N, C-alpha and C positions, 0 to 999 in steps of 0.2 A: 384620717382617710384610709381605706381599706387598701392595705399593701399588695392585694392581688390586681387591682385596677393599674397600679403603676407598674408591676410586674409584666401585665399582659402587654401594657403599650411599650415598655421597653425591650422585651423578649420579642421583638418583632422584627425580623430580618431586615426590613429597610432602615429601622432606627440604629440596629446594630452596625449596619454598614456606615451610617452616620458617625457614629461613635468611632468606627475604625479609622475612617478618614482623618477624624481629628487626633487619634492617638498617633497616625502616622507622622504629623506635622510635630507633635510633642518629642517622639522617640527619635525625630530628624533623619526619618526613613526617606528614600528618593521616590516614594511612589508619587506619581501624577499621573492624570488623565489628559490625553492630547487635547487641546484647547478647541477644535471643531467640535468635539463629540458633546460636552456640555451644553453648547447650544442645540444640538440636535434632541439631546434628552429633554431640554425645555420646551422645543416645539413639540415633542411626541407627547408630552404630558397635557400640553395645553389642547390639542386635537383629542386627545382621549376622553379628556373630562368634558370637553365641549360636544364631543358627538354622542357620550353616554348620556349627558343631562339633556341634549335635545331630543333623544330617543325617547327618555322617561318623561319629558315635557308633552311629547306628541301623543303619549298615553294617557295622561292625567289632564291635559288642557288647562286653560287658566281660568280657575274656580275663585271663590271667595276667600279660601284658606292659602291658596299660592299667592294671590294678589297680597294678602296681609303680611305672609313672610317676606315677600320681595320688598314690599314698603317699609318692613321694620329693617331690612338691611341697607336701603337707601338712607333710613332716618340715621341709623348708626354712622354711616359713612360720612354723614354731613355734620353730626352733633361732635363726634370725636375729635376732629381736628379744632374744632372750636374751642373747648374746654380745655384741650391740651395745650393750646397755644397760651392762654392765660396763666395756666400752672406754670410753664416753662418760662414765661415773662418774668417770674419772680426772680431768675438766676441768670437768665441768657439775654443777649439782645435779639432785636425783632428779628432779624434775617436767622438765625440758628433755631429761634424759637417756632418761626414759621415753617422752616424745613423740615423740622423733628417732628413737630406736630403734624403736618402733611404725610411724613412717613408713616406715622400712628394711626392715621385715620384711612389710610387705604390697606390693601390685604396683601398676604402671603399666599400664594396658590398653592405651593408645596405643603404649607402647614393645612391647609384644607384638604388637601389629598391625603397627607397622613391622616388625619381626622376620620376620612371616609374609610381608609384601610383598617383604622382603630375598629370603627363602628361594625364593620363586615367580619372582624375577628371574634367579636363579642357577640354577634349575632343580632344587632341593633338595627331596625329599619330606618331609613332616610329617604328623601325625597330628591329624584333627580334634578328636580327644577331648582335646587339650591345653587346649582352650577350658574345658573341666571343670575342669583342674588350674588355671587362672586364676581361675575361680570359687572353687574352694576354698582358695584363698590370699589371697584379700581378707579374711577375717574373723579368722583365729586371732591375727594380730598385734595387733589390736584387743585383744582378750580378755587376750593376755598382758600388753599395757601397761596395762590396768587392773587386772589380778592385781597387777602390780608396784607400781601407785600405791597399793593398798591394804596391800601388804606393808609397803613401804620409804618411800613418801613421806608418808604421814600419820599422824604420831605422836600420842601420847597427846592432846596439846593440841589437835589438829586431828581430832575426833571425828565428821568428816561421814559422814553416813550414805550408805552406797554404793547407789545405786539399781540392783541388779543387773538388773531386769526391762528398764528403758530401755536399760541397757550391752548386754544381748544383743540388744534389739532393734535397737539402732544396727550392732551387729556383723552379724547375718545378715539384717538387713532395710532395710538402707541402700538406695536407691535403684538403685545400679549393681549390687549384688549380687543385688538382687531381679529387676532386668531382665534381667541377663545368665542367671540361673538359670532365669528363665521363659521366655526365647526359646530356651534349650538344651533345656528340656522339650518345647517346641513343637515344636522340630526333630526331637526323637527321634520325638515322638508322630506327626508327619505324613510323616517318611522322605523318601524320594525325590520322590514326587509333590508334597509341601509346598513342598519346596526349588525345584523347578523351577517352581511358580507363583508364587514371589517371587523369583527368581534374577534378572530384569531389573533390579528396583530394589537389591537387597541383595547382588548378585555383580557385574553389570557396571558400576555406579556406584561402587561400593565406593573404588576408588582416588582417584576425583575427590572423593568427599565427606572422604576421608582427607587429600587437599591442602587443601581449606577448613579442616578443624579444624587442622591444624599450621600453617597460616598464622596462626590466631587464638593458637595456642600460642607461636608465635614472638613475637608481640606481647607476649603476657603474661610469657612468659619474661624477654625483655629488659628489661621494666619492672621485674622482681623482681632485676635483675642490682646495681641500685644497692643494693639492702638488704643486698647480702653485707658491705658495709664494718661491717655489726654483729656480724658471725657469727665473725670471725677466721680466722687461717690453719689452726688446728687442724680447724677444722670443713668448711672448703673442702676440706682434704686428706681428711678423711673421707669427704666426699659422691663423691669419684673413688675413693679406696682401697677402701673398703668395697663398693661394686658389683663391682670387680674380684675382690675376696675372695670374695664370695658367689657371683659367676658361676663360679669356679674350682672352688669346693666342688661346686657342682651339676654341672659338667662331669665331674670326677672321681666323681661318684655314678652320672652317666648312663653313663660309661665301665664302671664297676665293674658296674653291673647291665645292661649290654649294650641300652642304648637307641640308637635311632637318631641319626645326626648331626643330622638336622632337629628331633627332640623335643628332643634334649639342647640344642641352641642355644635352643628355646625355653622349657624349663626354666631356664637359665643366666641369659636376659633377665628371667623372672620373678623370679627368686632376686636378681638384680642390681638390679631396678628400684626405685623407690621411690614410695608413694602420694602424691597431691597433691590428692585427692579425699575418698576415703572416710575415710581415718585422720585427716587435718587436721580433717574435720567432726566425728567421733569426739572427738578430743583436745580440741578447743574446748569441747565438751559436757561432758566427763568428767573432763578435767585442766586445768582454765581458767587454772591457776599457770604452765603451760608457755606460752613466748612464741611466739605463730606467725610472728613476725619472725625466729625461728631455723629452725624445721623446713620453713618454706614456700619460702622462697627456696633453700634447700638441695637440696631435691628439684626443684624446678620449673626453678630458673635453674642448676644444676650439673650433676646427676647425669642428669635428663632429656636436656639438650643432648648429654651425652658420651656415653650410651648408644645415642642413635639416631645419632649421626654417628661415632664412632671405636668405642664399646662393642661394638656388632652385629659388625663386621668382625673386631673384637680376639677375641672369644669364639669365632667361627666359625674364626679361624685357629689357636686353641689346640685346638680340636675336630679339625680337619683333621691336625695334628701327632699327635694322641694316636690318632686312629682309623688313621692310617697312609693 
């Protein structure tokens, strides 16, 4: 792989702030971010990408190309947790296999945002409608995981009544999905005029806020690294190999269905990322038998750092080879 692609990604201020946060933990610095602020950063990023995506979608409309891209996103969100579950069942019990499979079937919004920043840095165009793909990919993995929990994990001796109303509420109305979809709709409804009025806050300041957010994520991820001792080598390998495999499937689909290089990179990042907010929250609620000490460190301390440092340039390298 071209070393320049890696350097272009890593020598990016938000990525460097992520590494700075990790180093603060390793060097036992007392650096910390007051707790209400990380939540504010999350809300800001979700509103910003939703608004911008809605604005872009209001320009382009829903044509065959966009419908194909969004359909591929939904397809990946459904099939990834299914085959991940059967791979994980070779080593894990039903509950933990379900929770980890659902975690890897869903997405990381911050990985997606970092991918957008990377594309902007190297001057590759992408469609704002991919934000809609991200919103569509948040929930299917939760639903698949909960269906698997009902089918495979809860035997006749454990007749817990499944609260489907609560499950679907969590899947489709969890705060991140709700805010993202809401901002997307507002962006579509207000179009260019609305975006221009909000751009100074949600456009110009975006990269700076992402740096703050990734600094906090670096602190959190480094603290989770110590928990990896509990998960074992198989799961650590899974947390690196599965994103590469999922991203490769998405890249092949993007190539076969003639998506652009920028859109394919974003699709591969969505398919190759893992949730550390929405799905863990849903699994704690609906599959409490699963151990959060397994699925949270994997997604946050292994897959997330891998994707934003090496995964993004690696996937883009595959894309440039395939597209010629």
